[in-house]
C-alpha positions as CSV (number, residue, x, y, z in Angstrom):
1,M,228.4,167.1,156.3
2,P,231.6,168.3,158.6
3,W,233.5,165.6,160.5
4,K,236.2,165.9,163.2
5,N,239.1,164.0,162.5
6,S,242.4,164.5,164.8
7,G,241.2,167.8,165.5
8,T,240.5,169.2,162.1
9,A,237.2,169.4,160.1
10,R,236.9,167.6,157.0
11,Q,233.7,167.0,154.5
12,I,233.7,163.4,153.3
13,K,232.4,163.2,149.6
14,R,229.8,161.1,148.8
15,S,230.2,159.1,145.3
16,Q,227.8,159.4,142.8
17,P,226.7,156.1,141.2
18,G,228.9,155.2,138.0
19,V,231.8,157.9,139.3
20,D,234.9,156.6,140.9
21,A,235.2,159.3,143.7
22,A,239.3,158.5,143.7
23,E,239.7,159.1,140.0
24,G,237.0,160.9,139.3
25,K,236.6,159.0,136.0
26,C,232.9,157.9,134.8
27,Y,233.1,154.2,134.1
28,G,229.1,153.4,134.5
29,I,228.2,154.5,131.1
30,A,231.1,152.5,129.6
31,M,229.8,149.4,131.7
32,R,226.2,149.8,130.6
33,R,227.2,150.0,126.9
34,F,229.2,146.8,127.4
35,N,226.4,145.0,129.0
36,L,224.3,146.2,126.3
37,L,226.4,144.9,123.6
38,L,226.9,141.6,125.2
39,L,222.9,141.3,125.4
40,S,222.6,142.2,122.1
41,I,225.2,139.6,120.7
42,S,223.7,137.0,122.8
43,L,220.1,137.8,121.5
44,T,221.5,138.0,118.0
45,L,223.1,134.5,118.2
46,L,220.0,133.0,120.1
47,I,217.8,134.2,117.3
48,A,220.1,133.5,114.3
49,G,219.0,131.6,111.3
50,C,219.3,127.9,110.7
51,V,219.9,125.6,107.5
52,E,217.7,122.5,107.3
53,R,219.2,120.2,104.6
54,R,216.9,117.1,103.6
55,F,216.1,115.0,100.9
56,I,212.9,113.3,100.1
57,V,213.1,110.0,98.5
58,R,209.6,108.7,96.6
59,A,209.7,105.2,94.8
60,A,207.0,103.1,93.0
61,P,205.8,100.9,94.6
62,M,205.2,102.6,97.9
63,G,206.7,100.9,100.7
64,T,210.1,100.2,99.1
65,R,212.8,100.1,101.7
66,V,215.5,102.7,101.5
67,V,219.1,102.6,102.8
68,V,221.0,105.4,102.3
69,D,224.9,105.2,103.1
70,G,224.4,102.0,104.6
71,E,221.9,103.1,107.1
72,D,218.2,101.5,106.5
73,W,215.8,104.5,106.8
74,G,212.6,102.4,106.4
75,P,209.8,102.6,103.8
76,T,209.2,105.3,101.1
77,P,208.0,108.1,100.9
78,Q,210.8,108.9,103.2
79,S,212.2,112.3,104.2
80,L,215.7,112.3,105.5
81,D,217.8,115.0,107.0
82,F,221.6,115.1,106.0
83,V,224.5,117.3,107.2
84,F,227.2,117.1,104.2
85,Y,226.8,117.6,100.7
86,G,228.7,115.3,98.2
87,T,228.1,111.7,96.9
88,H,225.4,109.8,98.8
89,E,224.3,105.9,97.7
90,F,220.9,105.1,97.6
91,I,219.8,101.3,97.8
92,L,216.2,100.7,97.2
93,K,214.7,97.1,97.8
94,K,211.3,95.6,98.0
95,P,210.6,91.7,97.5
96,G,209.5,90.9,94.1
97,Y,211.4,93.9,92.5
98,E,214.8,94.1,91.3
99,T,217.1,96.1,93.8
100,L,218.0,99.4,92.7
101,R,221.4,101.1,93.7
102,V,221.6,104.8,93.0
103,T,224.8,107.1,93.7
104,E,223.5,110.7,93.6
105,E,226.0,113.9,93.6
106,I,224.2,116.5,96.1
107,D,225.9,120.0,95.0
108,A,225.7,123.0,97.6
109,P,223.8,125.8,96.9
110,V,225.1,129.3,96.4
111,W,224.3,130.2,100.1
112,Q,226.6,127.2,101.5
113,Y,229.9,128.7,100.0
114,F,232.6,130.2,101.9
115,P,232.1,133.0,103.1
116,I,228.4,133.5,102.3
117,D,227.8,130.3,104.7
118,F,228.7,132.1,107.7
119,F,225.9,134.6,107.2
120,A,223.4,132.0,106.0
121,E,224.0,129.9,109.3
122,F,224.7,132.4,111.7
123,L,223.5,135.9,111.2
124,Y,220.2,135.4,108.9
125,P,217.3,135.4,111.0
126,G,215.3,133.2,109.0
127,T,215.5,129.3,108.6
128,L,216.8,128.4,104.9
129,V,215.6,125.0,103.5
130,D,217.4,123.1,101.2
131,E,215.1,120.2,100.1
132,R,215.9,117.8,97.3
133,I,213.3,115.2,96.0
134,Y,214.3,112.1,94.5
135,T,211.9,109.8,92.7
136,Y,212.5,106.3,91.4
137,A,210.6,103.4,90.0
138,L,211.5,99.7,90.7
139,T,211.2,97.0,88.0
140,P,209.5,93.6,88.6
141,V,211.7,90.9,88.6
142,Q,211.0,89.2,85.3
143,T,210.8,85.3,85.5
144,N,210.7,82.9,82.4
145,A,210.6,79.8,84.0
146,T,207.7,77.6,83.9
147,R,206.3,75.6,87.2
148,E,208.2,72.5,86.3
149,D,211.7,74.4,86.2
150,V,211.0,76.1,89.6
151,E,210.3,72.4,91.0
152,K,213.2,70.8,89.1
153,A,215.7,73.5,90.4
154,F,214.2,73.2,93.9
155,L,214.6,69.4,93.9
156,D,218.3,69.9,92.6
157,R,219.0,72.1,95.5
158,G,217.6,69.6,97.7
159,E,219.8,66.8,96.5
160,A,222.7,68.9,96.4
161,A,222.5,69.7,100.0
162,R,221.6,66.0,101.0
163,E,225.0,65.0,99.2
164,K,227.0,67.6,101.3
165,V,225.5,66.5,104.6
166,D,226.2,62.9,103.6
167,T,229.9,63.8,103.1
168,M,230.1,65.6,106.1
169,E,229.3,62.6,108.2
């Protein structure tokens, strides 16, 4: 389309989408490819895999309290998620049974070693589950004391407490 400007006719070029008219370079295709690359990376990270680590603690009798690394997790059976491999301390206790203290060494599976762990955690599209099952049996408290022995021990403790109170006054 001719235009008059300062007495001379000149035609103005309309730029096509994706083409820089002044430079004559095509930047639209490169931009689309870059956006597609960003989109595919984002989607890959969103649907990327995950690793679940858990141990299941079972104990006989059922209802035994479980303490793992100093934290009370409640009665058995118990499914607990963990983050780190290594040494964990389990304490199992129930009234009428002896308290059981166990130290378990939890070794990492092969797919959790460097550099394989990067692919397992971020690039594998599924979920990897590392589940360990620990079963324990508590032993009942053994008492060989007769009723008379228990009564005598109870009276002795009461007498010792009375003497302590008397000395405090």
